[in-house]
C-alpha positions, 0 to 999 in steps of 0.5 A: 448714880450709875450712868446708863448705857450709851445708845439706850435712847437714840438722838431722834427719840431724845430730841422728841422727849426734850421737845415735848418738855420744851413745848409744854414749857413754851406754851406755859411761858407764852401764857404767863407772858400774856397774863403778865403783860395784860395785867401789868401794862406796857410800862411795868412789863417793860421794866420786868422784861428788861430785868429778866433779860439781864438775869438770863444773861447773868445766869448764862455767864454764871454757868461758865459752860460747865453744864455743857462740858458735863454733856461732853465728858460724862457719856462713857466715863467711868468717873461720871459721879465725880465729874457730876459733883465737880460740876455742882461745886464749880457752878455753885461757887460761881453762883454765890460770888455772882450773887454777892457782886450783883447785890452790892452793885444793884444801885449802880445797875438801877441808875444805869438803866434809869429804873426808879425802884431798880435796886430792890428789883435787881436784888429780888431777881438775883436771889434766883442765881444760887438756885438756878446754878444748881438747877443748871448743874443738874440739867447738864449732868442729866443730859450727860447721863442721857436721861432726856425724860427726866429733863423733860419732866423737870421742864414741866415742873418748872413751867407748871410752878411758874404758871401757878405762881403767876395765877396767884398774882390775881389774888396778891396783885401784879407788880414787878417785885411779885413776878420776880419772887414767883421766878425764884420760887419756880427755880426752887421747885424745879431744883427739888425735882432734879435733886430727887431724880438724880439722887446724887452721891456726895463725893469729893472730886479729884482736881483733875476733873475740875481742870478737865471740865474748866479746860472744856468749859472756858470757850463755852463760857465765852460762847454763852456770855457773848450769845446772851449779849447778842440776844439782849443787847439791842433791847438794853441799848434801846433803854439806855440811848435817849429817853425811850419811854418805859411803855415803848420798852414794854412793847419791845419786850412783849414783841421779843418774847413772842419772836423768840419762838424759833430759838426753841428749835436750836435749844432743843437740838443743842444737847442732842447735837453735842452728844451725837456728833461728839460720839461719832467723831470719838469713834472716828466716823466722820461720815456719821458726824456729817449725817448728824450735821445734815439732820440737825440742819434739816430739822432746823430749816424744815421747822424754822422756815414756816414759823418765821415766814407765816408768823411775819405775815400774821404779825399784827394779828398775833400781837393783838391776840397775845397782848390786846390793843394796848400792844398793837404798836409792837407789830412794826418791830415784831417782824424783824425780831422774829426773822432775827431770832430765826437767823439766831436759831440757825446760827446756834445750830451751826455753832453747836456742831463746831463745839461738838467737833472741839472747835469751841474757840472758833464757835466763840470767836464767831459770836465775839466778832458779831458784837462790834457789828451789833453795837455799831448798828445798834447805836446808829439805828436805835438813835435814828429809828428807835425800836424799829432800828434796834430790831433791824440791827439785831436782824442784820447782825444775826443774819451775818453771823448765820452766813459765816457759821454755815461757811465755817461748818461747810469747811469742817464737815462738808455741805451742812444741808442738801440742796434738794431739801432747801429747794423743796422747803423754800418752794413749799413755804413760798407757795403757802405764803401766797395764801397767807398774804390774803388770809387774815382773821381777827382774834382767835381766827389767827390760830386757825389761819396759822393752822391752815398754813402749817397743814398746807405746808406739811402736805406740800412737803409730803407731796414733794417727798421731803417728808415720809414715814421715816420722819414719823418713827421717832414719835412712836414712843411706845416702841422700844429698842435702839433708835436708828 
């Protein structure tokens, strides 16, 4: 497959394409979460959420950072096809090894997490690993080729298949095992699309490309492994420490699924940040790299602030709308989880800037340094305060990590965000929050409330001259030519 010329899609346009795909992915994901949580009940949904969190951690580890390394090495390379093939070979080998190990160790994992039918459930879940490995490899190479539209469609295929499979459970019955089977089938469907989209050439890559990818990928692998630990370990501790009922785990998993909305922002930006800043630094254009850092920070903060603050103000109404009265108790720890995920999104954006600047080990070291804090706070607070303590240990850890990452990025690039922008967004969010404190509507009314708050927020940003026509240009997808 021939790589397209670099610059055919600008960073902003690429962000919008992937953002559109992820918005569909996100909307479908929340609908799937609602269907599963309501029909399984808190206890079974808690088991499902725990197993899926472990699977996500394994899949992040399985990639070894090679897919992200492809994003950095494929652009502009005359050996793109061989690099892409090396990516597939490395990830697939790791996926098969990890699948075999997990299959053997499934009974031990079930005993550790006190799951009665855990061995069978774990084995169904890890059947996804080989397919997801290839899916991850193709996604990384398509990102390197700057085929953002193909990635977006692949995400839509993934989300649509999973939604259809979940709807079929109304006919075959809702269970942890059935939902895990749907997860495997979903990955296979998305993988088929990616294979058809890339039409790979089957070549034998030189060892040099394997070594090149692994040298870049090692710190990213450490990064991914630790990031998933930070994201999920607080829930694992809640399950492991004491005798936390499965129903409470279900409440916690449901709240965490909704709270993860802010992390989508950093996920959308990650590939764009890596490609854009890497290209600017490769051209020795530090001023342009600094502008990209500030653009990523601005996008994150402008979108992040209202999502976290307005969501926290409407926590009870959101949980009732999403999951019904059965999950109303989860509202108490939804707020710290939402704010913690907001801090996690800012942290991830900053660390991606460091990775693009080839400070990969430094980015990984910041995450690794967060683990002792999470474990100490997690054990202390969870054993004392239960799920509320676990959620606050996550919030404290991600806040500390975000502060450190901003300081480090400032050292390497300069100020990561304009003070004027921060003040305008803060004032706009604060003013609209006053309305949010008093405006509460039950049921679907919460969507109207959130829409009103968001509209008021965007209007204030326009009045403050923080948003203008330049911010709308990337959405003009009917226009052609290089994005500026």
